[in-house]
MARFIVEX-142684 format. One record per atom (N, C-alpha, C): x, y, z. Coordinates in steps of 0.001 Angstrom, whole numbers, plus 500000, padded with zeros to 6 digits. Atoms other than C-alpha are relative to their C-alpha. Example, Ala and Ser with C-alpha at 12.3 -4.5 7.8 and 13.67 -1.06 7.14 Angstrom:
<recs>
500890498810500000 512300495500507800 500900501200500000 499180498810499940 513670498940507140 499230501090500730 
</recs>
This chain:
<recs>
498654499941500530 789272232590338423 500960499761501160 499064500400498947 792043230947340466 501414500326499553 498608499665500290 795622232286340580 500877499373501093 499170500740499037 798111229920342247 501218499449499259 498785500432500709 801746229287341290 500406498582500350 499659501374499613 802034225961343157 499105499037499215 500836500859500857 800855223317340631 499174498980500775 500745500990499223 799797220807343306 498797500658500674 501094499270499339 797736223349345277 498978500445498950 500902499542501065 796302224701342019 499111498863499508 500772501150500487 795247221240340835 498968499552501036 500931500415498946 793682220381344220 498824500962500134 501072498995499901 791713223659344340 499061499903498803 500829500167501203 790532223185340750 499028498834500185 500828501192499819 789243219740341624 498879500263501012 501021499690498985 787425221046344718 498857500803499383 501040499197500648 785574223620342602 499188499169499017 500697500834500983 784731221102339879 499024499045500686 500883500902499239 783296218667342442 498799500750500581 501099499169499471 781172221560343779 499165500622498875 500728499491501167 779856222245340231 500205501494499796 499660498597500237 781620225619340087 501020500064498861 499062499841501120 783293226630336817 501235500750500469 498762499373499552 786936227539337341 500999500073498854 498858499849500891 789784228901335222 501204500250500885 498833499900499124 793216228459336788 501200500554499237 498820499370500596 796370230485336123 501164499891500975 498802500134499180 799950230132337341 500575501341500417 499463498679499652 800594233890337486 498926501069499869 500936498876500073 798806237201337979 500014500624498615 499888499408501337 800108238422334622 499106499283499002 500856500766500908 798265235619332815 498520500239500314 501400499854499587 795073236097334833 499431501364499645 500543498638500150 794758239879334506 499542500302498582 500419499789501386 794407239655330724 498522499664499805 501391500457500138 791011238048331275 499029500791500878 500857499186499126 789694240643333763 499521501223499232 500598498858500700 787326243134332133 498863500564500847 501149499455499261 784661245504333487 498763499132499783 501182500842500108 781546243496334241 500312498517500036 499635501424499877 783491240225334647 499024499335500969 501108500528499187 780714237959335991 500411499125501168 499584500911498948 782852235884338349 500759500664501122 499179499532498888 785246236213341266 501445499579499751 498583500341500122 789029236007341664 500514499545501359 499332500493498796 790878233888344218 501480499915499662 498578499925500341 794601234581344304 500876499847501232 498956500041498983 797616233620346363 500643501387500047 499346498698499901 799367236726347691 501433499927499481 498586500109500378 802944235507347217 500113499266498674 499898500524501357 803406235024343490 501265500547499353 498868499444500751 806371235406341128 499524501156499127 500424498842500783 806242238779339365 498972500807500770 501085499271499328 803008240649340160 499433499149501129 500544500782498884 801854239568343632 498485500190500113 501455499967499864 798283239064344822 499453501357500392 500452498676499575 798038242482346475 499971500961498810 499963499164501209 799064244187343226 498886499620499036 501103500451500859 796564242057341322 498666500540500515 501217499451499392 793853243139343779 499794501452499580 500103498581500355 794583246819343130 499711500174498514 500246499937501446 794655246195339368 498534499697499693 501400500384500241 791257244471339467 499060501102500467 500864498939499473 789740247212341618 500025501235499114 499941498853500909 790927249821339119 499152499770498756 500814500343501173 788991247973336388 498519499929500368 501388500156499532 785828247060338313 500049499781501505 499858500051498536 785675247835342033 499070498993500656 500977500910499394 782760245411342553 500340498525499807 499608501404500167 784586242219341479 500561499487501331 499476500527498737 785085240136344666 501361499320499790 498662500604500047 788741239221345229 500301499393501362 499654500721498774 789717236606347818 501499499716499945 498557500192499965 793388236553348823 500375498867500951 499560501175499241 795240233475350121 501475500163500355 498589499984499600 798471233337352103 500289498822500919 499595501096499119 800392230611353860 500866500474501136 499035499469499045 802271232924356164 499347500645501229 500678499471498814 799627234127358636 500340501433500294 499613498597499827 800561237736358076 498766500853500275 501180499238499598 797915239685360024 500018501395499391 499883498651500573 799215243065358844 499619499991498529 500324500125501418 798955241902355248 498503499782499811 501439500257500091 795408240643355848 499203501278500192 500690498724499736 794328243981357294 500132500931498802 499782499133501158 795887245851354375 499186499530498794 500781500550501111 794184243531351887 498525500402500122 501403499631499795 790769244231353425 499800501492499766 500088498558500234 791458247964353376 500037500319498506 499895499786501440 792336247677349693 498790499463499236 501240500429500648 788947246127349008 499861498520499788 500154501453500146 789505242370349283 498666499553500587 501282500513499504 786250240437349711 500226499164501258 499700500850498843 787838237947352104 501475499619499948 498593500333499832 791181236568353269 500053498641500684 499909501321499367 791978232887353964 501458499551500053 498629500448499768 795091231185355247 500179498544499592 499612501395500225 796846228035354096 500518499428501324 500776500924500830 796362225290354834 498500500169500249 501454499879499878 792618225432354179 499366498739499437 500710501182500496 790071222700353599 499271500338498709 500769499792501230 788260222238350291 498641500602500309 501322499488499625 784982222895352080 500056501495500299 499848498583499666 786253226237353415 500174500832498739 499746499283501245 787499227303349984 498714500144499190 501232499985500791 784241226373348263 498943500893500651 500996499190499298 782096228032350947 500262501491499797 499661498589500206 783958231343350667 499715500401498555 500243499710501424 783769231156346863 498513500148499715 501459499918500236 780014230499346912 499439501329500506 500487498732499455 779377233517349144 500410501170499114 499526498926500874 781504235722346905 499251500009498670 500740500093501266 779730234448343773 498581500528500156 501348499479499752 776347235179345318 500017501523500081 499888498540499901 777492238702346172 500210500620498623 499747499478501349 778786239195342616 498745499926499142 501235500157500777 775575237865341077 498988501063500372 500938498982499537 773492240211343210 500417501377499496 499515498697500439 775676243203342350 499746500205498505 500245499887501435 775417242477338617 498525500222499713 501438499817500213 771634242206338900 499577501414500390 500319498632499589 771453245503340793 500420500995498922 499530499120501078 773532247179338075 499053499926498803 500921500172501128 771211245705335444 498676500714500264 501251499332499646 768148246977337294 500140501504499869 499796498558500078 769625250456337546 500089500468498556 499936499630501416 770405250476333833 498613500006499377 501374500037500521 766807249468333107 499236501253500412 500686498807499516 765526252312335283 500496501246499279 499428498835500678 767919254797333693 499608500035498528 500359500062501418 766858253583330248 498630500574499705 501314499396500200 763351254892330784 500159501512499963 499748498581500184 763333258435329488 498694500762499815 501126499126500258 761024261385329219 498905499870501034 501116499988499052 757680261841330885 499463498595500257 500455501377499812 756865258137330355 500755499309501129 499218500595498910 759620257318332867 499506500468501362 500501499451498736 757913259457335523 498553499618500232 501424500341499907 754223258934334834 499761498749499165 500097501274500703 753971255266333961 498559499636499706 501337500526500299 751026253571332335 499638500154498536 500424499981501398 749692252666328906 498486500181499870 501455499828500050 746041253170329847 499657501298499284 500403498760500681 744136255759327788 499999501207500932 500053498891499047 743691257863330927 501384500590500234 498652499499499750 747442258109331584 500623500598498743 499505499412501244 748246258727327945 499436501411499822 500620498683500119 745808261643328005 500601500982501013 499378499146498979 747283262998331261 501365500485499518 498666499608500489 750787262963329757 499883500995498841 500181499097501132 749533264633326583 499627501397500487 500428498707499479 747831267387328560 501143500724500702 498871499385499289 750893267979330731 500957500650499011 499067499456500990 753165268422327733 499383501160499234 500693498952500754 750534270593326060 499958501320500779 500205498773499217 750102273062328946 501189500380500874 498900499770499058 753407272792330844 500661501358499806 499241498771500249 755056275774329177 499128501231499825 500876498836500162 751998278046329084 500109500957501183 499947499168498802 752540279318332627 498661500157500679 501341499880499421 748796279035333282 499898499171501283 500215500733498759 747685277980336760 499208498729499707 500600501322500228 746539274357337065 499383499501501298 500654500660498875 744129272547339353 499992498502499731 499916501454500152 744735268824339874 499064499343501003 500874500795499140 742045266522341229 500503498562500041 499614501399499900 742839263065342538 499932499514501426 500033500585498667 742418260708345463 501408499943500584 498705500161499343 745198260233348008 500774498863499346 499153501047500560 748093258329346475 499965499861498503 500075500121501459 747260258962342816 501164500687499301 498820499389500603 750397261049342236 499831501453499610 500258498594500348 749202264669342281 501291500829500022 498757499223499944 752572266054343375 500942499619498856 499165500419501123 754341263992340715 499570500684498706 500514499297501173 752090265513338055 500409501468500045 499587498608499844 752802268981339444 501488500166499690 498565499948500274 756532268243339318 500264499900498494 499843500116501455 756192267192335660 499630501309499304 500376498708500578 754377270430334836 501131501011500158 498856499110499764 757349272266336345 501194499597499136 498800500482500691 760042270067334778 499940500199498497 500134499863501452 758648270401331255 499609501424499602 500252498595500302 758310274178331418 501322500764500008 498788499174499986 760807277004331006 500403500387501422 499701499689498601 760661277360334819 500830498906500667 499396501198499406 762445274046335361 501297500264500760 498729499719499320 765769275651336427 499813500771501300 500300499268498767 764059277573339210 499274499090500989 500489500837498904 762500276367342452 498592499446499768 501317500619499877 759617273927342738 499735499902501495 500263499913498557 758098274660346161 498640499370500299 501234500710499672 755506272259347573 499565500313501428 500575499698498687 753223273176350467 498755499152500197 501222500708499625 750687270943352169 499171500956500845 500800498972499330 747985273424353095 499367499503501296 500615500545498798 746557271081355701 500984499760501121 498983500327498993 749863270661357539 500584501227500685 499447498781499414 750667274309358315 498977500608500967 500939499390499044 749050275715361505 499547501377499512 500574498742500474 746763278655360780 500769501206500528 499339498856499372 748708280912363169 501281500410499297 498720499654500639 751914280712361137 499917499920498470 500137500171501450 750472280273357630 500519501218499238 499579498787500713 751021283911356599 501513500133500005 498545499902499909 754600283855357827 500665498990499071 499434501039500858 755304280576356006 499796500333498521 500327499743501403 753588281653352780 500633501283499491 499580498680500486 754543285331352566 501307500497500632 498776499561499337 757554285599354912 499725501027501080 500170498977498955 758142288051357758 501286500804500160 498870499120499713 760401290899358801 500528499733501407 499395500138498669 762766290844361750 499212500821501013 500704499310498923 760932291718364985 498515500143499783 501435499849500276 757467291394363451 499140499258501012 500712500699498917 756460288972366214 501052499327500867 499076500636499060 758014287194369184 500679498802499346 499247501100500594 760751284895367962 500483500281498593 499570499655501354 761181286618364598 501291500809500085 498713499340499782 764875287374365054 500624500522498715 499457499512501267 765594287873361362 498946499872498903 500934500056501124 763840288380358033 499964498579499433 500166501311500633 762441285197356471 499252500161498689 500671500013501297 761581284754352823 498922498926500024 501098500962500011 758193283067352418 500073499051498824 499997501015501045 757419280048350239 499675500590498633 500414499439501280 755754282146347560 501125500812499366 498863499226500515 758723284486347226 501144499075499612 498949500964500304 761110281521347285 499737499309498661 500372500636501273 759181280102344302 500032500979498831 499960498991501074 759749283302342287 500701499440498761 499542500501501301 760274282430338586 499912498481499909 500170501451500001 759438278846339517 498544499621500169 501345500548499852 756392276863340601 499666499829501476 500511500194498640 754333276890343807 498897498951499937 500986501084499981 752432273663344491 499267500015501327 500843499938498811 749541273957346960 499178498725500095 500694501282499864 748490270467347992 498917500108501068 501138500010499080 745195269780349810 499472501414500210 500458498615499947 744029273308348990 498631500106500679 501341499976499406 740542272358350205 500038500097501520 499896499967498531 741844272159353791 500378501383500521 499610498652499583 742840275845353836 498804500724500624 501123499299499356 740653277807356325 499523501187499163 500594498898500786 738293280387354786 500703501321500283 499370498733499643 740050283189356671 501329500196499269 498729499903500714 743289282395354864 499819499981498484 500232500079501443 741738281769351467 499976501389499363 500084498659500560 741044285486350964 501385500628499867 498645499470500068 744672286356351697 500793499343498869 499341500690501101 745901283701349285 499466500507498664 500617499518501237 743431284911346650 500612501324499563 499435498686500340 744774288445346809 501402499851499424 498633500203500479 748354287217346386 500006499374498607 500059500659501307 747364285019343435 499523500965498915 500533499057500991 745411287784341697 501039501055499617 499085498887500249 748062290470342060 501434499549499765 498633500521500059 751152288231342118 500945500934500763 499214499176499082 752363290438344942 499737499511501412 500158500442498611 752982289537348550 500520501087500931 499576499042498980 753463291522351736 500467499204501203 499481500745498859 755738290067354385 499346500474501298 500541499635498690 754363289994357932 500938501024500642 499202498948499384 755513293189359635 500548501006499016 499504499068501012 756124295036356371 498820500646499285 501014499320500815 754135297576354331 500383500010498520 499487499977501363 756125296940351175 499500498788499227 500445501085500863 754662294889348333 501173499467499188 498929500657500758 757008292381346694 499361499226498855 500543500698501169 756221291215343161 500638498616499878 499492501362500212 756534287486342455 499477499474498665 500362500643501272 756522285694339124 499950498504500268 500121501389499570 755179282320340127 498837499327499295 501068500814500571 753160279597338482 499405499166501136 500664500669498885 750577278135340873 499293498743499513 500690501265500249 749477274513340803 499369499575501316 500709500422498785 746833273475343325 499491498575499807 500509501369500059 745678269966344170 498958499798501080 501086500245499045 742543268723345884 499466498585499838 500665501304500038 740860265448346797 498501500165499779 501438499756500061 737387267008346932 499677501010498902 500458499095501050 735393268877344292 499848501411500581 500045498640499461 736035272570344963 498722500730499617 501268499362500410 732907273584343038 498896499619500983 500998500439499023 730738271495345353 500239500680501349 499684499347498728 732563272922348375 499626501480499962 500367498578500094 732038276474347108 498481500160500018 501470499956499948 728324275740346557 499492499833501427 500365500216498597 728226274603350199 500592501083500908 499359498895499276 730091277788351202 501099499519500951 498862500517499242 733020275723352482 501322500345499312 498816499568500737 735419277125349878 499613501248499217 500329498735500658 735568280616348439 499814499787498497 500280500152501425 733962280721344990 500993500783499152 499061499205500800 736300283495343806 501380499343499925 498726500722500041 739371281431344770 499880498781499096 500218501156500876 737873278398343058 500128500412498539 499945499581501395 737400280311339803 501382500517499616 498628499581500274 740894281728340130 500881498791499679 499192501207500184 742341278222340322 499514499137498841 500638500907500947 739927276543337913 500214500467498546 499689499590501361 741727277484334703 500261498767499135 499720501288500643 743306274210333543 499814498922501053 500315501047499015 741991271100335295 500497498647499493 499552501371500285 743697267686335340 499398499085501061 500603500939499061 741849264765336910 500722498669499899 499251501256499989 743921261745337929 499070498852500379 500876501126499690 742073258421337821 500569499166501143 499490500931498986 742298256074340821 500569498761499323 499359501179500578 744370252947340260 498971498936499624 501035501004500299 741207250825340314 499339500225498652 500594499707501304 740105252559337100 501016499896498867 498996500225501061 743344251849335227 500823498758500358 499362501239499561 744092248276336235 501023499478498997 499047500476501000 745895247622332947 501400500546500229 498691499429499700 748729249800334314 500692499314501175 499453500594498777 749247247669337438 501258499167499736 498766500794500213 751756245147335954 501227500862499739 498855499136500298 754006247897334556 500435500786501242 499672499244498792 753801249989337723 500673499107501041 499447500897498979 754485247001339975 501420499584499626 498652500356500446 757475245916337874 500973501157500251 499154498821499813 758852249467337991 500354500185501474 499745499812498568 758478249722341769 500883498883500558 499141501110499574 760057246265342234 501443500266499585 498651499679500464 763061247329340137 500605501116500850 499514498899499164 763363250569342097 500391499500501387 499738500500498644 763153248751345429 501234499098500020 498843500897500061 765688246102344374 501300500799499903 498805499158500124 768178248798343332 500263500765501293 499852499197498779 767518250831346495 500501499166501173 499649500830498851 767878247917348929 501109498994499701 498964500963500389 770596246014347012 499507498565500150 500591501332499958 768319242997346721 499721499532498576 500424500538501287 767545240675343845 498528500322499789 501400499711500306 764288241529342078 499246498688499826 500724501273500135 761920238588342683 499010500047498849 500975500103501078 759710237369339861 498598499874500604 501395500113499545 755998237910340394 499328498893499206 500680501112500672 753916234853339616 498673500469499428 501302499675500568 750722234817337608 498924500106501068 500998499959498922 748716234069340752 500130501280500821 499790498753499245 750293237006342582 499515501203499202 500471498897500833 749617239327339662 498476500025499946 501466500074499976 746023238106339646 499457500692501243 500442499358498763 745682239210343267 500191501516499929 499777498565500150 747211242583342455 498933500622499101 500992499472500940 744813243038339552 498606500043500617 501337500091499430 741809242069341672 499791500894501219 500082499190498784 742596244316344663 499275501326499722 500776498764500175 740462247437345226 500867501261500002 499026498905499987 743495249744345805 499468501305500591 500443498743499365 742106252277348291 501143501005500155 498856499106499860 745643253681348691 500662500349498679 499541499672501349 746190253873344920 501462499639499766 498626500325500404 749735253996343486 500924499936501207 499162500006498790 751249254763346892 499922498642500695 500169501311499382 749828251504348254 500729498938499179 499321500961500868 751151249583345247 501512500061500197 498554499843499775 754647251008345796 500405499351501327 499715500584498694 754525249951349459 500042498474499925 500051501457500139 753570246394348493 501214499502499224 498815500381500773 756393246270345920 501241499995500885 498862499946499081 758897247318348596 500017498779500921 500089501149499095 757674244619350966 500270498689499250 499786501175500836 757738242077348137 501501499774499776 498553500100500231 761419242819347407 500733499647501292 499342500246498709 762377242810351107 499627498650500600 500417501295499481 760562239523351641 499258500084501302 500791499828498781 758411240939354428 498623499401499763 501258500689500275 755390238648354700 498770500879500103 501171499132499864 753016241396355836 498933499384500884 501081500437499119 749817241083357793 499046499084499238 500946500931500615 746907238759357126 499239500625498850 500754499347501073 745227241382354932 500918500507498892 499081499604501064 748342241853352769 499439499544498659 500617500265501307 747301241998349113 500454498674499426 499482501219500614 749561239133348031 499686498752500820 500350501156499182 748281236894350853 498498499777500105 501429500132499801 744573237587350963 499366499143498906 500736500775500995 742080235361349203 499328500965499033 500585499151501033 740584236692346008 498526500273500290 501410499697499788 737217238461346146 499124499113499127 500923500817500779 734232236492344997 499521500778498778 500486499416501234 733334237208341377 499657498858499070 500356501077500926 731876235252338471 501238499279499483 498865500801500444 734128232427337306 500590500546498709 499495499494501290 734376233903333798 500894501218500202 499182498823499725 735702237183335212 501325499611500651 498771500456499362 738203235381337435 500958499418498975 499162500619501036 739473233349334475 500604501073499100 499529498940500901 739731236461332294 501117500817500662 498989499211499299 741646238475334917 501297499212500172 498813500820499776 743970235597335686 500762499778498697 499357500283501290 744655234786332022 500757501228499496 499347498779500467 745435238393331141 501258500297500830 498856499731499125 747709238821334164 501146499042499714 498975501007500256 749572235592333412 500734500283498693 499364499684501292 750193236539329756 500876501238500143 499214498776499865 751379240000330775 501268499757500810 498794500356499241 753781238541333338 501053499418499059 499050500626500926 755370236421330588 500489500993498952 499571498966500951 755434239354328152 501120500840500598 498970499184499348 757439241358330661 501261499177500246 498850500854499690 759671238458331642 500850499755498756 499281500331501236 760589237675328012 500069501177499033 499886498759500783 760452241292326763 499299499898498640 500828500051501206 757724240585324212 500419498956498984 499527501044500923 759588237643322618 499003498845500012 501153500908500029 756692235454321519 500399498537500141 499583501404499948 758645232194321123 500099499457501414 499881500485498611 759700231776324777 498687500100500780 501281499853499303 756266233021325913 499096498809499684 500803501168500398 754503230290323915 500483498751500712 499428501169499334 756901227729325396 499649500000501482 500281499906498560 756356228997328961 498531499713500303 501445500162499764 752553229008328616 499430498739499355 500483501204500677 752320225875326469 498899500288498987 501016499586500960 750364227690323767 500584500062498595 499577499741501376 750594227654319958 500025501519499756 499881498573500261 751575231031318517 498665500621499614 501272499448500466 748203231504316837 499053500255501171 500860499835498822 746392230974320145 500455501180500853 499465498885499208 748704233387321969 499643501335499350 500333498761500700 748212236064319309 498514500345500154 501443499771499851 744440235625319551 499691500559501389 500258499548498632 744493236038323335 500572501398500230 499416498663499862 746818239050323132 499101501042499349 500932499078500668 744417240665320666 498749500200500853 501193499949499147 741517239853322979 500203500950501182 499720499174498821 743216241593325929 500738501286499658 499344498773500481 744715244413323805 501436500100500525 498594500056499606 748294243361324615 500855500002498733 499156499862501172 750984244400322122 501442499654500390 498669500492499626 754329242536322241 501055501081499924 498970498958500192 756347245534320975 500082500949501182 500009499061498873 755332247570324025 500778499472501204 499296500603498862 757214245167326308 501474499759499702 498598500239500385 760550245125324456 500881501090500579 
</recs>
């Protein structure tokens, strides 16, 4: 949108934009132009500062009051440095002086349009992320395993019963624990997470149960422990298997009695806390090997949730990767790149030793355009497997990419893949893909 009261300058600028294949609407006054400015206006505004009636600076402030992200470029023929500084402070995208060349005008406009396009895409990505609601927005995946995990969480979240979560590194154990807290009546109270393997044995009791002033060197004041801080809330004990045997008995007593004793105190403090523990290793096997207390194991082994590794729910990879790409694009203010069918094939074929955490890392690098090392998933060659399996994995990944891109709209998908509708429907049925799930 161009605002210029001089008809000759206005006509010349219009022509420069048209020759550069940029759509332009020109107005002789700010009053005429402002009627067309609405929130979400997809373009930019270039305005002379000195105008009859409302001037360019006033128009800038008006536009910023409607949508602060619309780029406004102000033009003056008077070389007023003070005015330029004030314009930038008021949020102008740029400031150019007359006389200017057509090339300069077009270059500034192109940069502003790119910035506006990126901002609109970021807003769209954030709306998509915000549109995902409920537990499905936190624990993504349509695989039977994830559907069962979500069902179990909602079923037991409000019981208050202690939970034991099994899962490899990166499968999302803390996220599951957070969901158990968020969907319970304890949600307004503290969720306290402790990595049992990260706290030195010498200070574990002080960290877990708290201490009194003067109870040991350096204890200058009373400290509330993690367990007391989680009162009426949830205590999450991650990597419980790494807790030394000497400390397991002390934790067991606190869990059984729901009472703690601060270091340096003889007074018992009652705590109402829900305990969720997580482990990578089978605690029953460890207890059989006398590496984990059997009584603590049975105390924790009330409700058990087992998270599958990503390699066992590959059908969730496209949705998870799309979600992480959208998150990364919104976080870094970058455009969300489209993943190709070949790239999705590589993602589907990868072994995923780092599970969901590794996938998130790759999505971040994908958005940032960081090429990665030679063993990067999106650069490595595909593992050798029978041709039929390669074709099947690639075909499914390619169809799912198009389903997501076109939000389950079969017409454009058929056009993109060059397939008749009947053939597409047959293949979707073969791979258990449902168009409605992508809308």
